[in-house]
The first five atom37 places (N, CA, C, CB, O) and aatype in JSON, in Angstrom:
{
  "aatype": [12, 15, 10, 7, 16, 19, 5, 11, 0, 10, 2, 1, 10, 0, 9, 6, 7, 17, 19, 9, 1, 11, 1, 7, 8, 7, 15, 13, 19, 0, 3, 14, 6, 1, 15, 9, 16, 6, 19, 18, 3, 12, 9, 16, 11, 16, 19, 15, 1, 13, 15, 11, 0, 15, 3, 0, 19],
  "atom_mask": [
    [1, 1, 1, 1, 1],
    [1, 1, 1, 1, 1],
    [1, 1, 1, 1, 1],
    [1, 1, 1, 0, 1],
    [1, 1, 1, 1, 1],
    [1, 1, 1, 1, 1],
    [1, 1, 1, 1, 1],
    [1, 1, 1, 1, 1],
    [1, 1, 1, 1, 1],
    [1, 1, 1, 1, 1],
    [1, 1, 1, 1, 1],
    [1, 1, 1, 1, 1],
    [1, 1, 1, 1, 1],
    [1, 1, 1, 1, 1],
    [1, 1, 1, 1, 1],
    [1, 1, 1, 1, 1],
    [1, 1, 1, 0, 1],
    [1, 1, 1, 1, 1],
    [1, 1, 1, 1, 1],
    [1, 1, 1, 1, 1],
    [1, 1, 1, 1, 1],
    [1, 1, 1, 1, 1],
    [1, 1, 1, 1, 1],
    [1, 1, 1, 0, 1],
    [1, 1, 1, 1, 1],
    [1, 1, 1, 0, 1],
    [1, 1, 1, 1, 1],
    [1, 1, 1, 1, 1],
    [1, 1, 1, 1, 1],
    [1, 1, 1, 1, 1],
    [1, 1, 1, 1, 1],
    [1, 1, 1, 1, 1],
    [1, 1, 1, 1, 1],
    [1, 1, 1, 1, 1],
    [1, 1, 1, 1, 1],
    [1, 1, 1, 1, 1],
    [1, 1, 1, 1, 1],
    [1, 1, 1, 1, 1],
    [1, 1, 1, 1, 1],
    [1, 1, 1, 1, 1],
    [1, 1, 1, 1, 1],
    [1, 1, 1, 1, 1],
    [1, 1, 1, 1, 1],
    [1, 1, 1, 1, 1],
    [1, 1, 1, 1, 1],
    [1, 1, 1, 1, 1],
    [1, 1, 1, 1, 1],
    [1, 1, 1, 1, 1],
    [1, 1, 1, 1, 1],
    [1, 1, 1, 1, 1],
    [1, 1, 1, 1, 1],
    [1, 1, 1, 1, 1],
    [1, 1, 1, 1, 1],
    [1, 1, 1, 1, 1],
    [1, 1, 1, 1, 1],
    [1, 1, 1, 1, 1],
    [1, 1, 1, 1, 1]
  ],
  "atom_positions": [
    [[-129.39, -160.55, -80.0], [-128.17, -160.89, -80.69], [-127.03, -160.15, -79.98], [-128.24, -160.52, -82.21], [-127.14, -158.96, -79.67]],
    [[-125.97, -160.87, -79.73], [-124.84, -160.27, -79.0], [-123.9, -159.52, -79.93], [-124.07, -161.35, -78.25], [-123.89, -159.73, -81.14]],
    [[-123.12, -158.63, -79.34], [-122.14, -157.86, -80.1], [-121.14, -158.79, -80.78], [-121.41, -156.87, -79.18], [-120.75, -158.54, -81.93]],
    [[-120.74, -159.84, -80.09], [-119.79, -160.8, -80.67], [-120.33, -161.46, -81.92], [0.0, 0.0, 0.0], [-119.59, -161.66, -82.89]],
    [[-121.61, -161.79, -81.91], [-122.25, -162.4, -83.08], [-122.24, -161.44, -84.26], [-123.69, -162.83, -82.76], [-121.95, -161.83, -85.39]],
    [[-122.56, -160.2, -84.0], [-122.57, -159.19, -85.06], [-121.17, -158.99, -85.61], [-123.14, -157.84, -84.54], [-120.99, -158.89, -86.83]],
    [[-120.17, -158.93, -84.74], [-118.79, -158.76, -85.19], [-118.34, -159.93, -86.04], [-117.85, -158.59, -83.99], [-117.67, -159.74, -87.06]],
    [[-118.69, -161.15, -85.63], [-118.33, -162.33, -86.42], [-119.0, -162.28, -87.8], [-118.74, -163.62, -85.67], [-118.37, -162.61, -88.81]],
    [[-120.26, -161.88, -87.82], [-120.98, -161.79, -89.09], [-120.34, -160.75, -90.01], [-122.46, -161.45, -88.86], [-120.16, -161.01, -91.2]],
    [[-119.99, -159.59, -89.46], [-119.35, -158.56, -90.28], [-117.97, -159.0, -90.76], [-119.22, -157.25, -89.48], [-117.59, -158.72, -91.89]],
    [[-117.24, -159.7, -89.91], [-115.93, -160.23, -90.33], [-116.1, -161.21, -91.48], [-115.22, -160.91, -89.15], [-115.34, -161.19, -92.44]],
    [[-117.1, -162.08, -91.36], [-117.35, -163.06, -92.42], [-117.74, -162.37, -93.73], [-118.47, -164.05, -91.98], [-117.28, -162.75, -94.8]],
    [[-118.59, -161.36, -93.63], [-118.98, -160.6, -94.82], [-117.78, -159.92, -95.46], [-120.06, -159.56, -94.46], [-117.69, -159.83, -96.68]],
    [[-116.86, -159.44, -94.64], [-115.64, -158.81, -95.16], [-114.76, -159.84, -95.85], [-114.86, -158.11, -94.03], [-114.21, -159.57, -96.92]],
    [[-114.61, -161.01, -95.24], [-113.8, -162.08, -95.84], [-114.37, -162.49, -97.19], [-113.73, -163.3, -94.9], [-113.62, -162.74, -98.14]],
    [[-115.69, -162.55, -97.28], [-116.36, -162.96, -98.53], [-116.45, -161.82, -99.54], [-117.75, -163.48, -98.22], [-116.94, -162.01, -100.65]],
    [[-115.99, -160.63, -99.16], [-115.97, -159.52, -100.1], [-117.24, -158.71, -100.2], [0.0, 0.0, 0.0], [-117.39, -157.91, -101.12]],
    [[-118.17, -158.9, -99.27], [-119.44, -158.19, -99.32], [-119.36, -156.81, -98.69], [-120.5, -158.99, -98.63], [-120.06, -155.89, -99.12]],
    [[-118.52, -156.66, -97.69], [-118.38, -155.36, -97.03], [-116.9, -155.0, -96.89], [-119.06, -155.37, -95.63], [-116.03, -155.86, -96.91]],
    [[-116.66, -153.72, -96.76], [-115.32, -153.2, -96.5], [-115.39, -152.57, -95.12], [-114.85, -152.17, -97.61], [-116.24, -151.72, -94.86]],
    [[-114.48, -152.99, -94.25], [-114.45, -152.44, -92.89], [-113.28, -151.49, -92.78], [-114.34, -153.57, -91.82], [-112.15, -151.83, -93.09]],
    [[-113.57, -150.27, -92.32], [-112.53, -149.25, -92.14], [-112.54, -148.81, -90.68], [-112.76, -148.03, -93.1], [-113.51, -148.21, -90.21]],
    [[-111.45, -149.12, -89.99], [-111.36, -148.77, -88.57], [-111.59, -147.27, -88.38], [-109.97, -149.18, -87.99], [-110.97, -146.44, -89.05]],
    [[-112.47, -146.95, -87.47], [-112.77, -145.55, -87.19], [-113.79, -144.92, -88.12], [0.0, 0.0, 0.0], [-114.21, -143.78, -87.91]],
    [[-114.18, -145.67, -89.16], [-115.14, -145.12, -90.13], [-116.39, -145.98, -90.27], [-114.47, -144.98, -91.48], [-117.46, -145.45, -90.56]],
    [[-116.29, -147.28, -90.07], [-117.45, -148.15, -90.15], [-117.31, -149.23, -91.2], [0.0, 0.0, 0.0], [-116.22, -149.49, -91.71]],
    [[-118.42, -149.87, -91.51], [-118.49, -150.94, -92.51], [-119.35, -150.46, -93.67], [-119.06, -152.25, -91.89], [-120.37, -149.81, -93.48]],
    [[-118.91, -150.79, -94.87], [-119.58, -150.31, -96.07], [-119.78, -151.45, -97.06], [-118.77, -149.17, -96.72], [-118.96, -152.37, -97.13]],
    [[-120.86, -151.38, -97.83], [-121.11, -152.37, -98.87], [-119.99, -152.27, -99.89], [-122.51, -152.15, -99.55], [-119.69, -151.19, -100.4]],
    [[-119.37, -153.41, -100.2], [-118.21, -153.42, -101.09], [-118.6, -153.15, -102.55], [-117.49, -154.74, -100.99], [-117.93, -152.39, -103.24]],
    [[-119.66, -153.79, -103.0], [-120.05, -153.65, -104.4], [-121.57, -153.51, -104.49], [-119.57, -154.87, -105.23], [-122.27, -154.51, -104.53]],
    [[-122.08, -152.29, -104.51], [-123.53, -152.11, -104.53], [-124.21, -152.61, -105.8], [-123.85, -150.66, -104.34], [-125.43, -152.62, -105.88]],
    [[-123.44, -153.01, -106.78], [-124.01, -153.48, -108.05], [-124.35, -154.96, -108.04], [-123.05, -153.2, -109.17], [-124.92, -155.46, -109.01]],
    [[-124.02, -155.68, -106.96], [-124.36, -157.11, -106.92], [-125.87, -157.28, -107.0], [-123.8, -157.77, -105.63], [-126.63, -156.43, -106.52]],
    [[-126.28, -158.36, -107.61], [-127.72, -158.58, -107.79], [-128.39, -158.92, -106.46], [-127.97, -159.69, -108.81], [-127.76, -159.45, -105.55]],
    [[-129.66, -158.62, -106.37], [-130.43, -158.9, -105.17], [-130.47, -160.39, -104.89], [-131.85, -158.34, -105.3], [-130.54, -160.81, -103.74]],
    [[-130.43, -161.21, -105.93], [-130.43, -162.66, -105.75], [-129.17, -163.11, -105.03], [-130.54, -163.37, -107.1], [-129.24, -163.94, -104.13]],
    [[-128.01, -162.58, -105.41], [-126.76, -162.92, -104.74], [-126.81, -162.53, -103.27], [-125.58, -162.22, -105.43], [-126.4, -163.3, -102.4]],
    [[-127.31, -161.35, -103.0], [-127.39, -160.86, -101.62], [-128.34, -161.74, -100.81], [-127.86, -159.39, -101.58], [-128.03, -162.11, -99.68]],
    [[-129.49, -162.06, -101.37], [-130.47, -162.9, -100.67], [-129.87, -164.28, -100.37], [-131.75, -163.05, -101.5], [-130.02, -164.78, -99.25]],
    [[-129.21, -164.89, -101.34], [-128.6, -166.2, -101.14], [-127.55, -166.15, -100.04], [-127.97, -166.69, -102.44], [-127.49, -167.05, -99.2]],
    [[-126.72, -165.12, -100.04], [-125.68, -164.98, -99.03], [-126.3, -164.83, -97.64], [-124.78, -163.78, -99.35], [-125.83, -165.45, -96.69]],
    [[-127.33, -164.01, -97.52], [-127.98, -163.8, -96.22], [-128.62, -165.1, -95.74], [-129.03, -162.68, -96.3], [-128.51, -165.45, -94.56]],
    [[-129.29, -165.8, -96.62], [-129.94, -167.06, -96.26], [-128.92, -168.07, -95.75], [-130.69, -167.63, -97.46], [-129.16, -168.73, -94.74]],
    [[-127.8, -168.21, -96.44], [-126.76, -169.15, -96.02], [-126.16, -168.74, -94.67], [-125.65, -169.23, -97.07], [-125.92, -169.6, -93.83]],
    [[-125.94, -167.46, -94.48], [-125.36, -166.98, -93.23], [-126.31, -167.21, -92.06], [-125.01, -165.49, -93.33], [-125.88, -167.68, -91.01]],
    [[-127.58, -166.9, -92.24], [-128.57, -167.12, -91.18], [-128.66, -168.6, -90.86], [-129.96, -166.57, -91.6], [-128.77, -168.98, -89.69]],
    [[-128.63, -169.44, -91.87], [-128.68, -170.88, -91.66], [-127.49, -171.36, -90.83], [-128.72, -171.61, -92.99], [-127.66, -172.17, -89.92]],
    [[-126.29, -170.86, -91.15], [-125.09, -171.24, -90.39], [-125.22, -170.83, -88.93], [-123.84, -170.6, -91.0], [-124.91, -171.62, -88.03]],
    [[-125.67, -169.61, -88.68], [-125.81, -169.14, -87.31], [-126.9, -169.9, -86.57], [-126.12, -167.64, -87.28], [-126.76, -170.17, -85.37]],
    [[-127.98, -170.27, -87.25], [-129.05, -171.04, -86.62], [-128.55, -172.41, -86.2], [-130.24, -171.18, -87.57], [-128.83, -172.87, -85.1]],
    [[-127.79, -173.06, -87.09], [-127.24, -174.37, -86.77], [-126.26, -174.28, -85.61], [-126.54, -174.98, -88.0], [-126.24, -175.15, -84.73]],
    [[-125.45, -173.23, -85.6], [-124.48, -173.05, -84.52], [-125.18, -172.81, -83.18], [-123.53, -171.89, -84.84], [-124.76, -173.35, -82.16]],
    [[-126.24, -172.01, -83.19], [-126.95, -171.74, -81.93], [-127.73, -172.95, -81.46], [-127.89, -170.54, -82.1], [-127.91, -173.13, -80.25]],
    [[-128.21, -173.79, -82.37], [-128.91, -175.02, -82.0], [-127.96, -176.0, -81.32], [-129.55, -175.66, -83.23], [-128.37, -176.78, -80.46]],
    [[-126.7, -175.96, -81.72], [-125.71, -176.88, -81.17], [-125.3, -176.5, -79.75], [-124.48, -176.92, -82.06], [-124.74, -177.32, -79.02]],
    [[-125.58, -175.27, -79.37], [-125.16, -174.79, -78.04], [-126.13, -175.16, -76.97], [-124.98, -173.3, -78.03], [-125.93, -174.84, -75.81]]
  ]
}
């Protein structure tokens, strides 16, 4: 996995409110109280999007 892919994924997670990115400090989980089901669904959808994008290349 390339650095660009990871950066895009972290940016997307930040846009969706899952992580908070602080320059010079790192990325942090925005709300640790979210249910495991929500997290699993979000990860599944994100992986699916990246898989479809890589298949198109």
